[in-house]
PAZA-810600 format. One record per residue (C-alpha): residue in three letters; x, y, z; residue number from 1. Coordinates in pm, whole numbers, padded with zeros to 5 digits. Each point is the difference from the previous one (the first is absolute). Last residue first. Layout:
# PAZA-810600
LODREN   rest       c1       c2       c3    nr
LODREN    ala        X        Y        Z   NUM
...
***
This chain:
# PAZA-810600
LODREN   rest       c1       c2       c3    nr
LODREN    asn    00030   -02114    00110   331
LODREN    ile   -00039    00266   -00270   330
LODREN    ala    00181    00302    00150   329
LODREN    pro    00243   -00231    00179   328
LODREN    cys    00117   -00176   -00320   327
LODREN    asn    00270   -00261    00070   326
LODREN    cys   -00159   -00267   -00216   325
LODREN    asp   -00201   -00322    00005   324
LODREN    tyr   -00340    00170    00017   323
LODREN    lys   -00199   -00063    00316   322
LODREN    val   -00258   -00275    00048   321
LODREN    pro   -00299    00044    00233   320
LODREN    lys   -00115    00318   -00177   319
LODREN    cys   -00054    00286    00242   318
LODREN    leu   -00351    00113    00095   317
LODREN    phe    00153    00255    00238   316
LODREN    asn    00297    00235    00034   315
LODREN    ile    00009    00280    00258   314
LODREN    gly    00194    00324    00004   313
LODREN    leu    00110    00287    00219   312
LODREN    thr    00237    00270   -00125   311
LODREN    leu    00152    00280    00207   310
LODREN    gln    00174    00303   -00147   309
LODREN    his    00236    00266    00133   308
LODREN    phe    00160    00288   -00188   307
LODREN    gly    00306    00164    00152   306
LODREN    ala    00054    00312    00210   305
LODREN    asn    00290    00224   -00099   304
LODREN    asp   -00225    00249   -00178   303
LODREN    tyr   -00006    00189   -00329   302
LODREN    gln    00343   -00126   -00092   301
LODREN    val    00306    00165   -00153   300
LODREN    asp    00330   -00191   -00010   299
LODREN    gly   -00153   -00320   -00135   298
LODREN    leu   -00161   -00326    00113   297
LODREN    leu   -00358   -00062    00110   296
LODREN    his   -00076   -00282    00245   295
LODREN    thr   -00288   -00243   -00048   294
LODREN    tyr   -00117   -00253    00258   293
LODREN    thr   -00215   -00303   -00072   292
LODREN    tyr   -00159   -00238    00251   291
LODREN    ala   -00164   -00328   -00103   290
LODREN    phe   -00253   -00246    00141   289
LODREN    met   -00146   -00303   -00179   288
LODREN    phe   -00259   -00256    00105   287
LODREN    asn   -00083   -00336   -00160   286
LODREN    lys    00235   -00204    00220   285
LODREN    tyr    00234    00261    00144   284
LODREN    asn    00178    00211   -00260   283
LODREN    phe    00248    00259    00127   282
LODREN    gly    00119    00325   -00148   281
LODREN    leu    00283    00253    00000   280
LODREN    val    00051    00281   -00250   279
LODREN    pro    00295    00237   -00040   278
LODREN    thr   -00063    00296   -00229   277
LODREN    ile    00276    00220   -00134   276
LODREN    tyr   -00058    00336   -00159   275
LODREN    gln    00120    00213   -00287   274
LODREN    leu   -00168    00289   -00181   273
LODREN    lys    00256    00193   -00198   272
LODREN    gln    00180    00312    00116   271
LODREN    ser    00142    00273   -00220   270
LODREN    asn    00241    00265    00119   269
LODREN    thr    00018    00374   -00052   268
LODREN    gly    00278    00223    00126   267
LODREN    ser    00180    00129    00307   266
LODREN    gly   -00297    00029    00235   265
LODREN    asn   -00129   -00355   -00054   264
LODREN    ser   -00267    00093   -00256   263
LODREN    tyr   -00243   -00269   -00111   262
LODREN    gln   -00081   -00189   -00320   261
LODREN    ala   -00239   -00294   -00015   260
LODREN    gly    00106   -00321   -00173   259
LODREN    asp   -00128   -00265   -00240   258
LODREN    phe    00118   -00361   -00042   257
LODREN    ser   -00158   -00102    00328   256
LODREN    arg    00160   -00247    00235   255
LODREN    arg   -00171   -00259    00219   254
LODREN    tyr    00192   -00248    00215   253
LODREN    ser   -00184   -00296    00151   252
LODREN    leu    00116   -00230    00279   251
LODREN    gly   -00148   -00329    00104   250
LODREN    gly   -00155   -00219    00262   249
LODREN    trp   -00154   -00340    00050   248
LODREN    leu   -00087   -00232    00285   247
LODREN    gln   -00217   -00301   -00084   246
LODREN    gly   -00208   -00198    00246   245
LODREN    met    00016   -00182    00334   244
LODREN    asp    00275   -00248   -00080   243
LODREN    leu    00191    00259   -00201   242
LODREN    asn    00037    00062   -00374   241
LODREN    lys    00235    00284   -00092   240
LODREN    tyr   -00070    00243   -00285   239
LODREN    ala    00229    00278   -00128   238
LODREN    lys   -00093    00309   -00203   237
LODREN    leu    00213    00223   -00223   236
LODREN    asn   -00137    00303   -00179   235
LODREN    met    00116    00262   -00250   234
LODREN    asp   -00278    00252   -00067   233
LODREN    leu    00039    00229   -00304   232
LODREN    ser   -00145    00342   -00069   231
LODREN    ser   -00147    00201   -00285   230
LODREN    glu   -00134    00346   -00070   229
LODREN    lys   -00104    00071   -00359   228
LODREN    thr   -00245    00265    00129   227
LODREN    lys   -00306   -00120   -00194   226
LODREN    asp    00085   -00370   -00043   225
LODREN    val    00117   -00081    00351   224
LODREN    phe    00248   -00290   -00008   223
LODREN    gln    00042   -00278    00256   222
LODREN    tyr    00267   -00268    00032   221
LODREN    leu   -00006   -00289    00249   220
LODREN    leu    00294   -00236    00046   219
LODREN    ser    00035   -00330    00185   218
LODREN    pro    00247   -00213    00197   217
LODREN    glu   -00162   -00292    00188   216
LODREN    leu    00213   -00211    00233   215
LODREN    leu   -00114   -00325    00162   214
LODREN    ile    00167   -00125    00317   213
LODREN    lys    00045   -00350    00145   212
LODREN    glu   -00255   -00274   -00073   211
LODREN    ala   -00128    00195   -00302   210
LODREN    asn    00352    00002   -00144   209
LODREN    gly    00095    00297   -00215   208
LODREN    phe   -00151    00196   -00287   207
LODREN    val   -00295    00229   -00060   206
LODREN    tyr   -00013    00223   -00309   205
LODREN    gly   -00160    00341   -00049   204
LODREN    gly   -00153    00234   -00254   203
LODREN    ser   -00191    00325    00007   202
LODREN    val   -00161    00238   -00248   201
LODREN    ile   -00200    00318    00062   200
LODREN    phe   -00138    00252   -00251   199
LODREN    lys   -00193    00305    00123   198
LODREN    arg   -00280    00196   -00165   197
LODREN    leu   -00145    00297    00187   196
LODREN    asn   -00066    00200   -00319   195
LODREN    asp   -00277    00252    00067   194
LODREN    ser    00263    00231    00145   193
LODREN    glu   -00071    00200    00313   192
LODREN    tyr    00073    00369    00036   191
LODREN    glu   -00283    00196   -00157   190
LODREN    thr   -00285   -00245    00062   189
LODREN    tyr    00118   -00103    00347   188
LODREN    ile   -00335   -00072    00167   187
LODREN    thr   -00187   -00094   -00320   186
LODREN    gln    00203   -00312   -00066   185
LODREN    arg    00119   -00084   -00349   184
LODREN    thr    00013   -00360   -00124   183
LODREN    glu    00212   -00159   -00271   182
LODREN    leu   -00058   -00374    00014   181
LODREN    val    00272   -00257    00068   180
LODREN    asn    00037    00092    00365   179
LODREN    lys    00265   -00262    00075   178
LODREN    val    00176   -00202   -00268   177
LODREN    val    00121   -00322    00157   176
LODREN    ala    00285   -00249   -00024   175
LODREN    asn    00107   -00304    00200   174
LODREN    phe    00275   -00262   -00036   173
LODREN    ser    00071   -00299    00224   172
LODREN    phe    00265   -00273    00007   171
LODREN    asp    00023   -00299    00239   170
LODREN    leu   -00226   -00236   -00201   169
LODREN    val   -00159    00209   -00276   168
LODREN    asn   -00211    00300    00095   167
LODREN    tyr   -00101    00248   -00271   166
LODREN    ser   -00208    00304    00083   165
LODREN    ala   -00208    00245   -00204   164
LODREN    gly   -00161    00337    00063   163
LODREN    ile   -00280    00247   -00074   162
LODREN    asp   -00105    00273    00244   161
LODREN    leu   -00320    00193   -00071   160
LODREN    asn   -00153    00334    00101   159
LODREN    phe   -00306    00179    00138   158
LODREN    tyr   -00013    00342    00160   157
LODREN    ser   -00150    00171    00301   156
LODREN    ala    00035    00360    00116   155
LODREN    his   -00055    00160    00339   154
LODREN    gln    00067    00348    00136   153
LODREN    val   -00016    00083    00369   152
LODREN    val   -00090    00365    00037   151
LODREN    asn    00167    00331    00086   150
LODREN    gly   -00055    00106   -00362   149
LODREN    leu    00350    00114   -00075   148
LODREN    val    00042    00215   -00311   147
LODREN    pro   -00147    00303    00179   146
LODREN    asp    00299    00007    00241   145
LODREN    tyr   -00063    00164    00336   144
LODREN    asp    00287    00021    00246   143
LODREN    gly   -00108   -00093    00353   142
LODREN    ser    00283   -00249    00058   141
LODREN    asn   -00254   -00281    00032   140
LODREN    met   -00078    00042   -00370   139
LODREN    phe    00127   -00333   -00135   138
LODREN    asp   -00152   -00207    00280   137
LODREN    thr   -00332   -00074   -00175   136
LODREN    glu    00163   -00075   -00335   135
LODREN    asp   -00014   -00380    00034   134
LODREN    leu    00074   -00155   -00341   133
LODREN    gln   -00153   -00343   -00059   132
LODREN    ser    00055   -00264   -00266   131
LODREN    gln   -00245   -00287   -00056   130
LODREN    asn    00142   -00291   -00194   129
LODREN    val   -00189   -00269   -00195   128
LODREN    gly    00179   -00306   -00135   127
LODREN    val   -00028   -00279   -00253   126
LODREN    asn    00314   -00210    00027   125
LODREN    val    00100   -00236   -00281   124
LODREN    gly    00200   -00322   -00002   123
LODREN    phe    00193   -00236   -00226   122
LODREN    ser    00188   -00307    00120   121
LODREN    leu    00253   -00244   -00146   120
LODREN    gln    00075   -00304    00217   119
LODREN    asn    00273   -00262    00000   118
LODREN    leu    00010   -00157    00346   117
LODREN    asp    00041   -00378    00010   116
LODREN    val   -00220   -00163    00267   115
LODREN    glu   -00337    00055   -00168   114
LODREN    asp    00090   -00213   -00302   113
LODREN    arg    00140    00026   -00351   112
LODREN    ser    00096    00367    00035   111
LODREN    phe   -00120    00269   -00240   110
LODREN    met   -00265    00143    00233   109
LODREN    ile   -00187    00308   -00124   108
LODREN    his   -00142    00230    00266   107
LODREN    his   -00266    00268   -00051   106
LODREN    ala   -00032    00286    00246   105
LODREN    tyr   -00292    00218    00110   104
LODREN    thr    00040    00282    00247   103
LODREN    ala   -00220    00252    00181   102
LODREN    lys    00161    00319    00127   101
LODREN    phe   -00132    00242    00262   100
LODREN    gly    00120    00347    00093    99
LODREN    phe    00038    00271    00257    98
LODREN    gln    00219    00301   -00061    97
LODREN    ser    00141    00274    00218    96
LODREN    his    00150    00347   -00036    95
LODREN    tyr    00028    00261    00275    94
LODREN    gly    00298   -00186    00146    93
LODREN    asn    00055   -00330   -00180    92
LODREN    val   -00265   -00264    00071    91
LODREN    asp   -00041   -00326   -00194    90
LODREN    asn   -00289   -00239    00070    89
LODREN    phe   -00018   -00331   -00184    88
LODREN    val   -00244   -00278   -00085    87
LODREN    ile    00120   -00281   -00225    86
LODREN    ala   -00194   -00287   -00155    85
LODREN    gly    00094   -00327   -00166    84
LODREN    val   -00097   -00267   -00247    83
LODREN    gly    00187   -00285   -00169    82
LODREN    ser   -00098   -00224   -00287    81
LODREN    lys    00145   -00312   -00163    80
LODREN    glu   -00095   -00306    00202    79
LODREN    gly   -00302    00132    00190    78
LODREN    val    00020    00320    00202    77
LODREN    arg    00345    00065    00144    76
LODREN    gly    00050    00265    00267    75
LODREN    asn    00063    00365    00076    74
LODREN    tyr   -00079    00229    00293    73
LODREN    ser    00134    00343    00086    72
LODREN    leu   -00020    00259    00278    71
LODREN    thr    00219    00307   -00031    70
LODREN    gln    00090    00285    00237    69
LODREN    leu    00225    00295   -00085    68
LODREN    ala    00136    00293    00198    67
LODREN    pro    00181    00316   -00110    66
LODREN    ala    00078    00253    00276    65
LODREN    asp   -00284    00221    00123    64
LODREN    thr    00213    00139    00285    63
LODREN    gln    00362   -00117    00006    62
LODREN    asp    00159   -00196    00285    61
LODREN    phe   -00114   -00338   -00136    60
LODREN    trp    00170    00062   -00334    59
LODREN    gln   -00174   -00260   -00218    58
LODREN    lys   -00272   -00252    00093    57
LODREN    arg   -00095   -00323   -00177    56
LODREN    ala   -00279   -00245    00086    55
LODREN    thr   -00042   -00325   -00191    54
LODREN    leu   -00271   -00269    00001    53
LODREN    arg    00041   -00308   -00222    52
LODREN    val   -00251   -00275   -00077    51
LODREN    lys    00114   -00294   -00214    50
LODREN    his   -00171   -00299   -00164    49
LODREN    cys    00259   -00271   -00037    48
LODREN    asn    00175   -00180   -00290    47
LODREN    ser    00124    00336   -00123    46
LODREN    ala   -00081    00152   -00338    45
LODREN    gly   -00352    00090    00116    44
LODREN    ala    00052    00372   -00057    43
LODREN    met    00364    00030   -00114    42
LODREN    ser   -00108    00147   -00336    41
LODREN    pro   -00121    00310    00187    40
LODREN    phe    00363    00102    00072    39
LODREN    ile    00064    00268    00264    38
LODREN    leu   -00194   -00116    00308    37
LODREN    tyr    00012   -00355   -00143    36
LODREN    tyr    00372   -00007    00077    35
LODREN    asn   -00087   -00021    00371    34
LODREN    asp    00231   -00250    00169    33
LODREN    ser    00147    00282    00211    32
LODREN    leu    00233    00104   -00284    31
LODREN    tyr   -00296    00169   -00171    30
LODREN    asp    00002    00244    00294    29
LODREN    ser    00305    00177   -00145    28
LODREN    tyr   -00184    00318   -00103    27
LODREN    val   -00199    00053   -00316    26
LODREN    pro   -00274    00248    00089    25
LODREN    ile   -00357   -00132   -00034    24
LODREN    gly   -00198    00226   -00231    23
LODREN    glu    00149    00265   -00229    22
LODREN    gln   -00056    00299    00227    21
LODREN    ser    00190    00209   -00253    20
LODREN    phe    00332   -00168    00074    19
LODREN    thr   -00013   -00177    00335    18
LODREN    asn    00304   -00228   -00005    17
LODREN    leu    00248    00176   -00225    16
LODREN    ser   -00128    00338    00120    15
LODREN    ile    00057   -00060    00372    14
LODREN    phe    00375    00049   -00010    13
LODREN    phe   -00033    00297   -00235    12
LODREN    leu   -00259    00174    00216    11
LODREN    ala    00218   -00053    00304    10
LODREN    leu    00301    00133   -00191     9
LODREN    val   -00184    00321   -00087     8
LODREN    phe   -00116    00050    00360     7
LODREN    lys    00343   -00070    00146     6
LODREN    ile    00158    00250   -00238     5
LODREN    lys   -00262    00259    00092     4
LODREN    asn    00071   -00057    00369     3
LODREN    tyr    00372    00053   -00071     2
LODREN    met   -00072    00337   -00163     1
***
């Protein structure tokens, strides 16, 4: 009975991030100076071209545990355009997906010069995902099931993300609709919805003294259209300039507004997805390194091991003059 509870909760915990093989799961990697990974309107919004490589692994002591790798690039082209590209590989047990996204963004500057930041941006991702279901190990027990083909199934689909961002001085706001089109995969025809649409909004403000410590509180809310699942991230980051670079770190708390029921022996309880994510990073010249750890909260957990992620980044072709603001995602 307890193993069944763990299995149901594991599916619930993963569902908010990997619903219906939607594309790139929404973890906390955007806090590692990587808002473009979620919001296409941030392509070219910064004064530098950016390359980011991430690798995430969950539950190291579990076989075929979820793992995600992403490689992204975005940069400014001309005065008003931005472009980008994302390649990702997401593996979760027998299921996996590989995908590519190409991005175009348009930026409108309302400021009087290039020093004052007042920028409205619109962006679109055009993406292709290939999902895979490996059925070759399903019949290792020796029991024959005619439904299973003992093959590796593949299916590809096309979709769009459309978003907008507004950055003015120390304030930022981002929004995106992911998987705008309704698309049905052939692998999960009876069980998978053709509506993978997800709405995400975020906002943050940076305050403090750049010569001492900058603080950046922010929120990120996401809502899954089909299942009506939703969650909220509450984040706080701090930045400290040093002689050799910039040290920064933060803490994120995610809570879902939906629960899974389980039996505790004397009755039925409900548990909602909750986890905390500390992140620590360092910028040295044009290079960036970050480590992220995620720990699940709650009485019933699938595993006590946490989720680990490393992020490596490089900035290049930066503008010689930065904006006169406390805006780490832009400067």
